[in-house]
mmCIF file as Biopython writes it, N, C-alpha, C and O atoms, coordinates in Angstrom:
data_model
#
loop_
_atom_site.group_PDB
_atom_site.id
_atom_site.type_symbol
_atom_site.label_atom_id
_atom_site.label_alt_id
_atom_site.label_comp_id
_atom_site.label_asym_id
_atom_site.label_entity_id
_atom_site.label_seq_id
_atom_site.pdbx_PDB_ins_code
_atom_site.Cartn_x
_atom_site.Cartn_y
_atom_site.Cartn_z
_atom_site.occupancy
_atom_site.B_iso_or_equiv
_atom_site.auth_seq_id
_atom_site.auth_asym_id
_atom_site.pdbx_PDB_model_num
ATOM 1   N N  . MET A ? 1  ? 0.844   -1.173 0.000   1.0 0.0 1  A 1 
ATOM 2   C CA . MET A ? 1  ? 0.000   0.000  0.000   1.0 0.0 1  A 1 
ATOM 3   C C  . MET A ? 1  ? 0.897   1.246  0.000   1.0 0.0 1  A 1 
ATOM 4   O O  . MET A ? 1  ? 1.851   1.333  0.773   1.0 0.0 1  A 1 
ATOM 5   N N  . SER A ? 2  ? 0.585   2.185  -0.857  1.0 0.0 2  A 1 
ATOM 6   C CA . SER A ? 2  ? 1.320   3.437  -0.940  1.0 0.0 2  A 1 
ATOM 7   C C  . SER A ? 2  ? 0.912   4.369  0.197   1.0 0.0 2  A 1 
ATOM 8   O O  . SER A ? 2  ? -0.202  4.278  0.714   1.0 0.0 2  A 1 
ATOM 9   N N  . GLU A ? 3  ? 1.822   5.265  0.583   1.0 0.0 3  A 1 
ATOM 10  C CA . GLU A ? 3  ? 1.478   6.251  1.609   1.0 0.0 3  A 1 
ATOM 11  C C  . GLU A ? 3  ? 0.489   7.272  1.074   1.0 0.0 3  A 1 
ATOM 12  O O  . GLU A ? 3  ? -0.198  7.932  1.854   1.0 0.0 3  A 1 
ATOM 13  N N  . TYR A ? 4  ? 0.406   7.412  -0.228  1.0 0.0 4  A 1 
ATOM 14  C CA . TYR A ? 4  ? -0.494  8.376  -0.838  1.0 0.0 4  A 1 
ATOM 15  C C  . TYR A ? 4  ? -1.750  7.670  -1.325  1.0 0.0 4  A 1 
ATOM 16  O O  . TYR A ? 4  ? -1.695  6.534  -1.796  1.0 0.0 4  A 1 
ATOM 17  N N  . ARG A ? 5  ? -2.878  8.353  -1.207  1.0 0.0 5  A 1 
ATOM 18  C CA . ARG A ? 5  ? -4.144  7.836  -1.714  1.0 0.0 5  A 1 
ATOM 19  C C  . ARG A ? 5  ? -4.511  8.639  -2.944  1.0 0.0 5  A 1 
ATOM 20  O O  . ARG A ? 5  ? -4.498  9.870  -2.930  1.0 0.0 5  A 1 
ATOM 21  N N  . TYR A ? 6  ? -4.834  7.936  -3.994  1.0 0.0 6  A 1 
ATOM 22  C CA . TYR A ? 6  ? -5.139  8.576  -5.266  1.0 0.0 6  A 1 
ATOM 23  C C  . TYR A ? 6  ? -6.625  8.437  -5.567  1.0 0.0 6  A 1 
ATOM 24  O O  . TYR A ? 6  ? -7.187  7.345  -5.484  1.0 0.0 6  A 1 
ATOM 25  N N  . GLY A ? 7  ? -7.246  9.541  -5.913  1.0 0.0 7  A 1 
ATOM 26  C CA . GLY A ? 7  ? -8.638  9.552  -6.333  1.0 0.0 7  A 1 
ATOM 27  C C  . GLY A ? 7  ? -8.708  10.021 -7.776  1.0 0.0 7  A 1 
ATOM 28  O O  . GLY A ? 7  ? -7.679  10.202 -8.425  1.0 0.0 7  A 1 
ATOM 29  N N  . GLY A ? 8  ? -9.908  10.216 -8.272  1.0 0.0 8  A 1 
ATOM 30  C CA . GLY A ? 8  ? -10.092 10.664 -9.646  1.0 0.0 8  A 1 
ATOM 31  C C  . GLY A ? 8  ? -9.420  12.004 -9.917  1.0 0.0 8  A 1 
ATOM 32  O O  . GLY A ? 8  ? -8.830  12.199 -10.980 1.0 0.0 8  A 1 
ATOM 33  N N  . HIS A ? 9  ? -9.504  12.921 -8.972  1.0 0.0 9  A 1 
ATOM 34  C CA . HIS A ? 9  ? -8.938  14.256 -9.137  1.0 0.0 9  A 1 
ATOM 35  C C  . HIS A ? 9  ? -8.114  14.687 -7.929  1.0 0.0 9  A 1 
ATOM 36  O O  . HIS A ? 9  ? -7.839  15.876 -7.767  1.0 0.0 9  A 1 
ATOM 37  N N  . THR A ? 10 ? -7.721  13.753 -7.088  1.0 0.0 10 A 1 
ATOM 38  C CA . THR A ? 10 ? -7.027  14.119 -5.857  1.0 0.0 10 A 1 
ATOM 39  C C  . THR A ? 10 ? -5.871  13.181 -5.546  1.0 0.0 10 A 1 
ATOM 40  O O  . THR A ? 10 ? -5.855  12.019 -5.952  1.0 0.0 10 A 1 
ATOM 41  N N  . VAL A ? 11 ? -4.915  13.717 -4.820  1.0 0.0 11 A 1 
ATOM 42  C CA . VAL A ? 11 ? -3.848  12.936 -4.212  1.0 0.0 11 A 1 
ATOM 43  C C  . VAL A ? 11 ? -3.748  13.426 -2.775  1.0 0.0 11 A 1 
ATOM 44  O O  . VAL A ? 11 ? -3.626  14.627 -2.535  1.0 0.0 11 A 1 
ATOM 45  N N  . SER A ? 12 ? -3.799  12.497 -1.810  1.0 0.0 12 A 1 
ATOM 46  C CA . SER A ? 12 ? -3.765  12.927 -0.414  1.0 0.0 12 A 1 
ATOM 47  C C  . SER A ? 12 ? -2.917  11.968 0.415   1.0 0.0 12 A 1 
ATOM 48  O O  . SER A ? 12 ? -2.715  10.808 0.059   1.0 0.0 12 A 1 
ATOM 49  N N  . ARG A ? 13 ? -2.437  12.493 1.520   1.0 0.0 13 A 1 
ATOM 50  C CA . ARG A ? 13 ? -1.704  11.681 2.489   1.0 0.0 13 A 1 
ATOM 51  C C  . ARG A ? 13 ? -2.206  12.089 3.867   1.0 0.0 13 A 1 
ATOM 52  O O  . ARG A ? 13 ? -1.891  13.174 4.356   1.0 0.0 13 A 1 
ATOM 53  N N  . LEU A ? 14 ? -2.976  11.228 4.478   1.0 0.0 14 A 1 
ATOM 54  C CA . LEU A ? 14 ? -3.549  11.506 5.783   1.0 0.0 14 A 1 
ATOM 55  C C  . LEU A ? 14 ? -2.786  10.718 6.835   1.0 0.0 14 A 1 
ATOM 56  O O  . LEU A ? 14 ? -2.464  9.548  6.631   1.0 0.0 14 A 1 
ATOM 57  N N  . THR A ? 15 ? -2.502  11.356 7.951   1.0 0.0 15 A 1 
ATOM 58  C CA . THR A ? 15 ? -1.849  10.656 9.047   1.0 0.0 15 A 1 
ATOM 59  C C  . THR A ? 15 ? -2.773  10.657 10.254  1.0 0.0 15 A 1 
ATOM 60  O O  . THR A ? 15 ? -3.611  11.545 10.411  1.0 0.0 15 A 1 
ATOM 61  N N  . VAL A ? 16 ? -2.611  9.659  11.095  1.0 0.0 16 A 1 
ATOM 62  C CA . VAL A ? 16 ? -3.479  9.479  12.245  1.0 0.0 16 A 1 
ATOM 63  C C  . VAL A ? 16 ? -2.625  9.357  13.500  1.0 0.0 16 A 1 
ATOM 64  O O  . VAL A ? 16 ? -1.626  8.638  13.508  1.0 0.0 16 A 1 
ATOM 65  N N  . HIS A ? 17 ? -3.014  10.054 14.550  1.0 0.0 17 A 1 
ATOM 66  C CA . HIS A ? 17 ? -2.413  9.888  15.873  1.0 0.0 17 A 1 
ATOM 67  C C  . HIS A ? 17 ? -3.571  9.633  16.816  1.0 0.0 17 A 1 
ATOM 68  O O  . HIS A ? 17 ? -4.297  10.551 17.198  1.0 0.0 17 A 1 
ATOM 69  N N  . LEU A ? 18 ? -3.733  8.370  17.184  1.0 0.0 18 A 1 
ATOM 70  C CA . LEU A ? 18 ? -4.856  7.948  18.004  1.0 0.0 18 A 1 
ATOM 71  C C  . LEU A ? 18 ? -4.368  7.634  19.405  1.0 0.0 18 A 1 
ATOM 72  O O  . LEU A ? 18 ? -3.406  6.886  19.581  1.0 0.0 18 A 1 
ATOM 73  N N  . VAL A ? 19 ? -5.035  8.208  20.410  1.0 0.0 19 A 1 
ATOM 74  C CA . VAL A ? 19 ? -4.716  7.914  21.807  1.0 0.0 19 A 1 
ATOM 75  C C  . VAL A ? 19 ? -6.016  7.490  22.484  1.0 0.0 19 A 1 
ATOM 76  O O  . VAL A ? 19 ? -6.983  8.249  22.536  1.0 0.0 19 A 1 
ATOM 77  N N  . TRP A ? 20 ? -6.017  6.273  22.998  1.0 0.0 20 A 1 
ATOM 78  C CA . TRP A ? 20 ? -7.160  5.756  23.727  1.0 0.0 20 A 1 
ATOM 79  C C  . TRP A ? 20 ? -6.785  5.736  25.194  1.0 0.0 20 A 1 
ATOM 80  O O  . TRP A ? 20 ? -5.802  5.101  25.577  1.0 0.0 20 A 1 
ATOM 81  N N  . VAL A ? 21 ? -7.576  6.440  26.036  1.0 0.0 21 A 1 
ATOM 82  C CA . VAL A ? 21 ? -7.243  6.622  27.449  1.0 0.0 21 A 1 
ATOM 83  C C  . VAL A ? 21 ? -8.355  6.030  28.306  1.0 0.0 21 A 1 
ATOM 84  O O  . VAL A ? 21 ? -9.534  6.160  27.977  1.0 0.0 21 A 1 
ATOM 85  N N  . THR A ? 22 ? -7.977  5.381  29.403  1.0 0.0 22 A 1 
ATOM 86  C CA . THR A ? 22 ? -8.975  4.836  30.323  1.0 0.0 22 A 1 
ATOM 87  C C  . THR A ? 22 ? -9.627  5.968  31.118  1.0 0.0 22 A 1 
ATOM 88  O O  . THR A ? 22 ? -9.047  7.043  31.274  1.0 0.0 22 A 1 
ATOM 89  N N  . LYS A ? 23 ? -10.819 5.720  31.612  1.0 0.0 23 A 1 
ATOM 90  C CA . LYS A ? 23 ? -11.538 6.712  32.403  1.0 0.0 23 A 1 
ATOM 91  C C  . LYS A ? 23 ? -10.755 7.014  33.674  1.0 0.0 23 A 1 
ATOM 92  O O  . LYS A ? 23 ? -10.312 6.106  34.378  1.0 0.0 23 A 1 
ATOM 93  N N  . TYR A ? 24 ? -10.595 8.283  33.952  1.0 0.0 24 A 1 
ATOM 94  C CA . TYR A ? 24 ? -9.828  8.773  35.101  1.0 0.0 24 A 1 
ATOM 95  C C  . TYR A ? 24 ? -8.369  8.317  35.091  1.0 0.0 24 A 1 
ATOM 96  O O  . TYR A ? 24 ? -7.685  8.367  36.113  1.0 0.0 24 A 1 
ATOM 97  N N  . ARG A ? 25 ? -7.903  7.872  33.926  1.0 0.0 25 A 1 
ATOM 98  C CA . ARG A ? 25 ? -6.520  7.389  33.762  1.0 0.0 25 A 1 
ATOM 99  C C  . ARG A ? 25 ? -6.172  6.275  34.749  1.0 0.0 25 A 1 
ATOM 100 O O  . ARG A ? 25 ? -5.031  6.158  35.196  1.0 0.0 25 A 1 
ATOM 101 N N  . TYR A ? 26 ? -7.179  5.457  35.082  1.0 0.0 26 A 1 
ATOM 102 C CA . TYR A ? 26 ? -6.911  4.303  35.942  1.0 0.0 26 A 1 
ATOM 103 C C  . TYR A ? 26 ? -5.921  3.380  35.248  1.0 0.0 26 A 1 
ATOM 104 O O  . TYR A ? 26 ? -6.009  3.184  34.036  1.0 0.0 26 A 1 
ATOM 105 N N  . LYS A ? 27 ? -5.007  2.827  35.973  1.0 0.0 27 A 1 
ATOM 106 C CA . LYS A ? 27 ? -3.961  1.961  35.429  1.0 0.0 27 A 1 
ATOM 107 C C  . LYS A ? 27 ? -4.444  0.513  35.416  1.0 0.0 27 A 1 
ATOM 108 O O  . LYS A ? 27 ? -4.018  -0.306 36.231  1.0 0.0 27 A 1 
ATOM 109 N N  . VAL A ? 28 ? -5.343  0.213  34.472  1.0 0.0 28 A 1 
ATOM 110 C CA . VAL A ? 28 ? -5.959  -1.108 34.398  1.0 0.0 28 A 1 
ATOM 111 C C  . VAL A ? 28 ? -5.543  -1.895 33.157  1.0 0.0 28 A 1 
ATOM 112 O O  . VAL A ? 28 ? -5.918  -3.060 33.020  1.0 0.0 28 A 1 
ATOM 113 N N  . LEU A ? 29 ? -4.781  -1.291 32.255  1.0 0.0 29 A 1 
ATOM 114 C CA . LEU A ? 29 ? -4.390  -1.971 31.018  1.0 0.0 29 A 1 
ATOM 115 C C  . LEU A ? 29 ? -3.130  -2.804 31.255  1.0 0.0 29 A 1 
ATOM 116 O O  . LEU A ? 29 ? -2.010  -2.354 31.011  1.0 0.0 29 A 1 
ATOM 117 N N  . THR A ? 30 ? -3.343  -4.015 31.730  1.0 0.0 30 A 1 
ATOM 118 C CA . THR A ? 30 ? -2.233  -4.928 31.970  1.0 0.0 30 A 1 
ATOM 119 C C  . THR A ? 30 ? -2.601  -6.304 31.423  1.0 0.0 30 A 1 
ATOM 120 O O  . THR A ? 30 ? -3.781  -6.634 31.299  1.0 0.0 30 A 1 
ATOM 121 N N  . GLY A ? 31 ? -1.607  -7.087 31.102  1.0 0.0 31 A 1 
ATOM 122 C CA . GLY A ? 31 ? -1.815  -8.476 30.690  1.0 0.0 31 A 1 
ATOM 123 C C  . GLY A ? 31 ? -2.736  -8.630 29.499  1.0 0.0 31 A 1 
ATOM 124 O O  . GLY A ? 31 ? -2.564  -7.968 28.476  1.0 0.0 31 A 1 
ATOM 125 N N  . ASP A ? 32 ? -3.727  -9.519 29.641  1.0 0.0 32 A 1 
ATOM 126 C CA . ASP A ? 32 ? -4.646  -9.838 28.547  1.0 0.0 32 A 1 
ATOM 127 C C  . ASP A ? 32 ? -5.516  -8.649 28.156  1.0 0.0 32 A 1 
ATOM 128 O O  . ASP A ? 32 ? -5.861  -8.502 26.984  1.0 0.0 32 A 1 
ATOM 129 N N  . ILE A ? 33 ? -5.876  -7.804 29.110  1.0 0.0 33 A 1 
ATOM 130 C CA . ILE A ? 33 ? -6.700  -6.630 28.803  1.0 0.0 33 A 1 
ATOM 131 C C  . ILE A ? 33 ? -5.945  -5.691 27.869  1.0 0.0 33 A 1 
ATOM 132 O O  . ILE A ? 33 ? -6.516  -5.180 26.906  1.0 0.0 33 A 1 
ATOM 133 N N  . GLN A ? 34 ? -4.676  -5.466 28.147  1.0 0.0 34 A 1 
ATOM 134 C CA . GLN A ? 34 ? -3.853  -4.596 27.307  1.0 0.0 34 A 1 
ATOM 135 C C  . GLN A ? 34 ? -3.724  -5.174 25.897  1.0 0.0 34 A 1 
ATOM 136 O O  . GLN A ? 34 ? -3.839  -4.442 24.914  1.0 0.0 34 A 1 
ATOM 137 N N  . LYS A ? 35 ? -3.486  -6.470 25.796  1.0 0.0 35 A 1 
ATOM 138 C CA . LYS A ? 35 ? -3.355  -7.118 24.481  1.0 0.0 35 A 1 
ATOM 139 C C  . LYS A ? 35 ? -4.653  -7.002 23.696  1.0 0.0 35 A 1 
ATOM 140 O O  . LYS A ? 35 ? -4.631  -6.705 22.502  1.0 0.0 35 A 1 
ATOM 141 N N  . ARG A ? 36 ? -5.792  -7.236 24.361  1.0 0.0 36 A 1 
ATOM 142 C CA . ARG A ? 36 ? -7.075  -7.183 23.673  1.0 0.0 36 A 1 
ATOM 143 C C  . ARG A ? 36 ? -7.400  -5.770 23.198  1.0 0.0 36 A 1 
ATOM 144 O O  . ARG A ? 36 ? -7.898  -5.599 22.085  1.0 0.0 36 A 1 
ATOM 145 N N  . CYS A ? 37 ? -7.130  -4.758 24.015  1.0 0.0 37 A 1 
ATOM 146 C CA . CYS A ? 37 ? -7.370  -3.364 23.609  1.0 0.0 37 A 1 
ATOM 147 C C  . CYS A ? 37 ? -6.518  -3.007 22.396  1.0 0.0 37 A 1 
ATOM 148 O O  . CYS A ? 37 ? -6.999  -2.363 21.463  1.0 0.0 37 A 1 
ATOM 149 N N  . ARG A ? 38 ? -5.250  -3.424 22.409  1.0 0.0 38 A 1 
ATOM 150 C CA . ARG A ? 38 ? -4.372  -3.169 21.266  1.0 0.0 38 A 1 
ATOM 151 C C  . ARG A ? 38 ? -4.925  -3.835 20.007  1.0 0.0 38 A 1 
ATOM 152 O O  . ARG A ? 38 ? -4.951  -3.222 18.940  1.0 0.0 38 A 1 
ATOM 153 N N  . GLU A ? 39 ? -5.366  -5.090 20.130  1.0 0.0 39 A 1 
ATOM 154 C CA . GLU A ? 39 ? -5.936  -5.806 18.989  1.0 0.0 39 A 1 
ATOM 155 C C  . GLU A ? 39 ? -7.165  -5.094 18.438  1.0 0.0 39 A 1 
ATOM 156 O O  . GLU A ? 39 ? -7.330  -4.988 17.223  1.0 0.0 39 A 1 
ATOM 157 N N  . LEU A ? 40 ? -8.029  -4.604 19.329  1.0 0.0 40 A 1 
ATOM 158 C CA . LEU A ? 40 ? -9.241  -3.906 18.886  1.0 0.0 40 A 1 
ATOM 159 C C  . LEU A ? 40 ? -8.918  -2.606 18.162  1.0 0.0 40 A 1 
ATOM 160 O O  . LEU A ? 40 ? -9.559  -2.282 17.162  1.0 0.0 40 A 1 
ATOM 161 N N  . LEU A ? 41 ? -7.931  -1.855 18.655  1.0 0.0 41 A 1 
ATOM 162 C CA . LEU A ? 41 ? -7.546  -0.613 17.967  1.0 0.0 41 A 1 
ATOM 163 C C  . LEU A ? 41 ? -6.942  -0.913 16.599  1.0 0.0 41 A 1 
ATOM 164 O O  . LEU A ? 41 ? -7.231  -0.210 15.631  1.0 0.0 41 A 1 
ATOM 165 N N  . ILE A ? 42 ? -6.114  -1.941 16.508  1.0 0.0 42 A 1 
ATOM 166 C CA . ILE A ? 42 ? -5.533  -2.312 15.217  1.0 0.0 42 A 1 
ATOM 167 C C  . ILE A ? 42 ? -6.624  -2.794 14.270  1.0 0.0 42 A 1 
ATOM 168 O O  . ILE A ? 42 ? -6.596  -2.472 13.082  1.0 0.0 42 A 1 
ATOM 169 N N  . GLN A ? 43 ? -7.579  -3.556 14.777  1.0 0.0 43 A 1 
ATOM 170 C CA . GLN A ? 43 ? -8.697  -4.024 13.967  1.0 0.0 43 A 1 
ATOM 171 C C  . GLN A ? 43 ? -9.512  -2.839 13.449  1.0 0.0 43 A 1 
ATOM 172 O O  . GLN A ? 43 ? -9.923  -2.830 12.289  1.0 0.0 43 A 1 
ATOM 173 N N  . GLY A ? 44 ? -9.747  -1.843 14.300  1.0 0.0 44 A 1 
ATOM 174 C CA . GLY A ? 44 ? -10.460 -0.641 13.870  1.0 0.0 44 A 1 
ATOM 175 C C  . GLY A ? 44 ? -9.703  0.110  12.790  1.0 0.0 44 A 1 
ATOM 176 O O  . GLY A ? 44 ? -10.306 0.623  11.847  1.0 0.0 44 A 1 
ATOM 177 N N  . CYS A ? 45 ? -8.378  0.179  12.921  1.0 0.0 45 A 1 
ATOM 178 C CA . CYS A ? 45 ? -7.559  0.820  11.885  1.0 0.0 45 A 1 
ATOM 179 C C  . CYS A ? 45 ? -7.668  0.057  10.573  1.0 0.0 45 A 1 
ATOM 180 O O  . CYS A ? 45 ? -7.792  0.669  9.512   1.0 0.0 45 A 1 
ATOM 181 N N  . ASP A ? 46 ? -7.623  -1.262 10.630  1.0 0.0 46 A 1 
ATOM 182 C CA . ASP A ? 46 ? -7.745  -2.078 9.418   1.0 0.0 46 A 1 
ATOM 183 C C  . ASP A ? 46 ? -9.097  -1.871 8.745   1.0 0.0 46 A 1 
ATOM 184 O O  . ASP A ? 46 ? -9.182  -1.809 7.518   1.0 0.0 46 A 1 
ATOM 185 N N  . THR A ? 47 ? -10.146 -1.764 9.542   1.0 0.0 47 A 1 
ATOM 186 C CA . THR A ? 47 ? -11.494 -1.561 9.008   1.0 0.0 47 A 1 
ATOM 187 C C  . THR A ? 47 ? -11.583 -0.247 8.238   1.0 0.0 47 A 1 
ATOM 188 O O  . THR A ? 47 ? -12.260 -0.170 7.213   1.0 0.0 47 A 1 
ATOM 189 N N  . GLU A ? 48 ? -10.905 0.778  8.726   1.0 0.0 48 A 1 
ATOM 190 C CA . GLU A ? 48 ? -10.943 2.098  8.095   1.0 0.0 48 A 1 
ATOM 191 C C  . GLU A ? 48 ? -9.804  2.293  7.097   1.0 0.0 48 A 1 
ATOM 192 O O  . GLU A ? 48 ? -9.563  3.414  6.650   1.0 0.0 48 A 1 
ATOM 193 N N  . ASP A ? 49 ? -9.102  1.220  6.743   1.0 0.0 49 A 1 
ATOM 194 C CA . ASP A ? 49 ? -7.999  1.256  5.776   1.0 0.0 49 A 1 
ATOM 195 C C  . ASP A ? 49 ? -6.885  2.198  6.228   1.0 0.0 49 A 1 
ATOM 196 O O  . ASP A ? 49 ? -6.329  2.946  5.424   1.0 0.0 49 A 1 
ATOM 197 N N  . VAL A ? 50 ? -6.565  2.153  7.525   1.0 0.0 50 A 1 
ATOM 198 C CA . VAL A ? 50 ? -5.470  2.925  8.095   1.0 0.0 50 A 1 
ATOM 199 C C  . VAL A ? 50 ? -4.373  1.949  8.466   1.0 0.0 50 A 1 
ATOM 200 O O  . VAL A ? 50 ? -4.598  1.026  9.248   1.0 0.0 50 A 1 
ATOM 201 N N  . ARG A ? 51 ? -3.193  2.147  7.914   1.0 0.0 51 A 1 
ATOM 202 C CA . ARG A ? 51 ? -2.064  1.264  8.193   1.0 0.0 51 A 1 
ATOM 203 C C  . ARG A ? 51 ? -1.399  1.715  9.486   1.0 0.0 51 A 1 
ATOM 204 O O  . ARG A ? 51 ? -0.893  2.834  9.572   1.0 0.0 51 A 1 
ATOM 205 N N  . SER A ? 52 ? -1.400  0.850  10.484  1.0 0.0 52 A 1 
ATOM 206 C CA . SER A ? 52 ? -0.800  1.171  11.778  1.0 0.0 52 A 1 
ATOM 207 C C  . SER A ? 52 ? 0.714   1.039  11.667  1.0 0.0 52 A 1 
ATOM 208 O O  . SER A ? 52 ? 1.225   -0.043 11.380  1.0 0.0 52 A 1 
ATOM 209 N N  . LEU A ? 53 ? 1.431   2.136  11.894  1.0 0.0 53 A 1 
ATOM 210 C CA . LEU A ? 53 ? 2.882   2.144  11.760  1.0 0.0 53 A 1 
ATOM 211 C C  . LEU A ? 53 ? 3.585   1.802  13.061  1.0 0.0 53 A 1 
ATOM 212 O O  . LEU A ? 53 ? 4.548   1.036  13.067  1.0 0.0 53 A 1 
ATOM 213 N N  . SER A ? 54 ? 3.114   2.361  14.149  1.0 0.0 54 A 1 
ATOM 214 C CA . SER A ? 54 ? 3.765   2.118  15.431  1.0 0.0 54 A 1 
ATOM 215 C C  . SER A ? 54 ? 2.774   2.404  16.540  1.0 0.0 54 A 1 
ATOM 216 O O  . SER A ? 54 ? 1.700   2.960  16.310  1.0 0.0 54 A 1 
ATOM 217 N N  . GLY A ? 55 ? 3.150   2.020  17.735  1.0 0.0 55 A 1 
ATOM 218 C CA . GLY A ? 55 ? 2.291   2.265  18.871  1.0 0.0 55 A 1 
ATOM 219 C C  . GLY A ? 55 ? 3.022   2.030  20.174  1.0 0.0 55 A 1 
ATOM 220 O O  . GLY A ? 55 ? 4.051   1.357  20.220  1.0 0.0 55 A 1 
ATOM 221 N N  . VAL A ? 56 ? 2.470   2.597  21.228  1.0 0.0 56 A 1 
ATOM 222 C CA . VAL A ? 56 ? 3.023   2.442  22.563  1.0 0.0 56 A 1 
ATOM 223 C C  . VAL A ? 56 ? 1.876   2.082  23.489  1.0 0.0 56 A 1 
ATOM 224 O O  . VAL A ? 56 ? 0.830   2.730  23.473  1.0 0.0 56 A 1 
ATOM 225 N N  . ASP A ? 57 ? 2.073   1.048  24.296  1.0 0.0 57 A 1 
ATOM 226 C CA . ASP A ? 57 ? 1.040   0.623  25.239  1.0 0.0 57 A 1 
ATOM 227 C C  . ASP A ? 57 ? 1.504   0.923  26.656  1.0 0.0 57 A 1 
ATOM 228 O O  . ASP A ? 57 ? 2.597   0.523  27.056  1.0 0.0 57 A 1 
ATOM 229 N N  . SER A ? 58 ? 0.676   1.624  27.409  1.0 0.0 58 A 1 
ATOM 230 C CA . SER A ? 58 ? 0.954   1.918  28.813  1.0 0.0 58 A 1 
ATOM 231 C C  . SER A ? 58 ? -0.167  1.340  29.658  1.0 0.0 58 A 1 
ATOM 232 O O  . SER A ? 58 ? -1.109  0.754  29.123  1.0 0.0 58 A 1 
ATOM 233 N N  . LYS A ? 59 ? -0.076  1.497  30.956  1.0 0.0 59 A 1 
ATOM 234 C CA . LYS A ? 59 ? -1.103  0.960  31.838  1.0 0.0 59 A 1 
ATOM 235 C C  . LYS A ? 59 ? -2.378  1.787  31.844  1.0 0.0 59 A 1 
ATOM 236 O O  . LYS A ? 59 ? -3.424  1.307  32.279  1.0 0.0 59 A 1 
ATOM 237 N N  . ASP A ? 60 ? -2.303  3.040  31.361  1.0 0.0 60 A 1 
ATOM 238 C CA . ASP A ? 60 ? -3.494  3.891  31.362  1.0 0.0 60 A 1 
ATOM 239 C C  . ASP A ? 60 ? -3.850  4.464  29.995  1.0 0.0 60 A 1 
ATOM 240 O O  . ASP A ? 60 ? -4.834  5.197  29.889  1.0 0.0 60 A 1 
ATOM 241 N N  . HIS A ? 61 ? -3.094  4.160  28.951  1.0 0.0 61 A 1 
ATOM 242 C CA . HIS A ? 61 ? -3.422  4.635  27.614  1.0 0.0 61 A 1 
ATOM 243 C C  . HIS A ? 61 ? -2.681  3.827  26.551  1.0 0.0 61 A 1 
ATOM 244 O O  . HIS A ? 61 ? -1.690  3.152  26.829  1.0 0.0 61 A 1 
ATOM 245 N N  . ILE A ? 62 ? -3.199  3.919  25.314  1.0 0.0 62 A 1 
ATOM 246 C CA . ILE A ? 62 ? -2.578  3.250  24.171  1.0 0.0 62 A 1 
ATOM 247 C C  . ILE A ? 62 ? -2.459  4.267  23.052  1.0 0.0 62 A 1 
ATOM 248 O O  . ILE A ? 62 ? -3.442  4.915  22.690  1.0 0.0 62 A 1 
ATOM 249 N N  . HIS A ? 63 ? -1.252  4.413  22.497  1.0 0.0 63 A 1 
ATOM 250 C CA . HIS A ? 63 ? -1.003  5.290  21.352  1.0 0.0 63 A 1 
ATOM 251 C C  . HIS A ? 63 ? -0.926  4.448  20.092  1.0 0.0 63 A 1 
ATOM 252 O O  . HIS A ? 63 ? -0.414  3.329  20.126  1.0 0.0 63 A 1 
ATOM 253 N N  . ARG A ? 64 ? -1.429  4.970  18.979  1.0 0.0 64 A 1 
ATOM 254 C CA . ARG A ? 64 ? -1.265  4.376  17.662  1.0 0.0 64 A 1 
ATOM 255 C C  . ARG A ? 64 ? -0.978  5.483  16.668  1.0 0.0 64 A 1 
ATOM 256 O O  . ARG A ? 64 ? -1.643  6.520  16.682  1.0 0.0 64 A 1 
ATOM 257 N N  . HIS A ? 65 ? -0.002  5.275  15.812  1.0 0.0 65 A 1 
ATOM 258 C CA . HIS A ? 65 ? 0.319   6.206  14.743  1.0 0.0 65 A 1 
ATOM 259 C C  . HIS A ? 65 ? 0.101   5.448  13.431  1.0 0.0 65 A 1 
ATOM 260 O O  . HIS A ? 65 ? 0.456   4.275  13.320  1.0 0.0 65 A 1 
ATOM 261 N N  . GLY A ? 66 ? -0.475  6.113  12.459  1.0 0.0 66 A 1 
ATOM 262 C CA . GLY A ? 66 ? -0.754  5.425  11.208  1.0 0.0 66 A 1 
ATOM 263 C C  . GLY A ? 66 ? -0.866  6.365  10.040  1.0 0.0 66 A 1 
ATOM 264 O O  . GLY A ? 66 ? -0.889  7.589  10.174  1.0 0.0 66 A 1 
ATOM 265 N N  . VAL A ? 67 ? -0.936  5.733  8.883   1.0 0.0 67 A 1 
ATOM 266 C CA . VAL A ? 67 ? -1.081  6.444  7.612   1.0 0.0 67 A 1 
ATOM 267 C C  . VAL A ? 67 ? -2.294  5.877  6.908   1.0 0.0 67 A 1 
ATOM 268 O O  . VAL A ? 67 ? -2.629  6.315  5.807   1.0 0.0 67 A 1 
#
């Protein structure tokens, strides 16, 4: 997949910086819960045709960067 998206009359490059944060920043994202949340965010990116480039998982938030 190219970083650029081509349309009939357009060329675009959209980038995404997604941060998913737990309520009140509770530190509950550990073990299987953290893995499942990461999988769901990647699945959501795939559904919207966003290529996930990198990410960081913490106990209270998950970052995803994509194109």
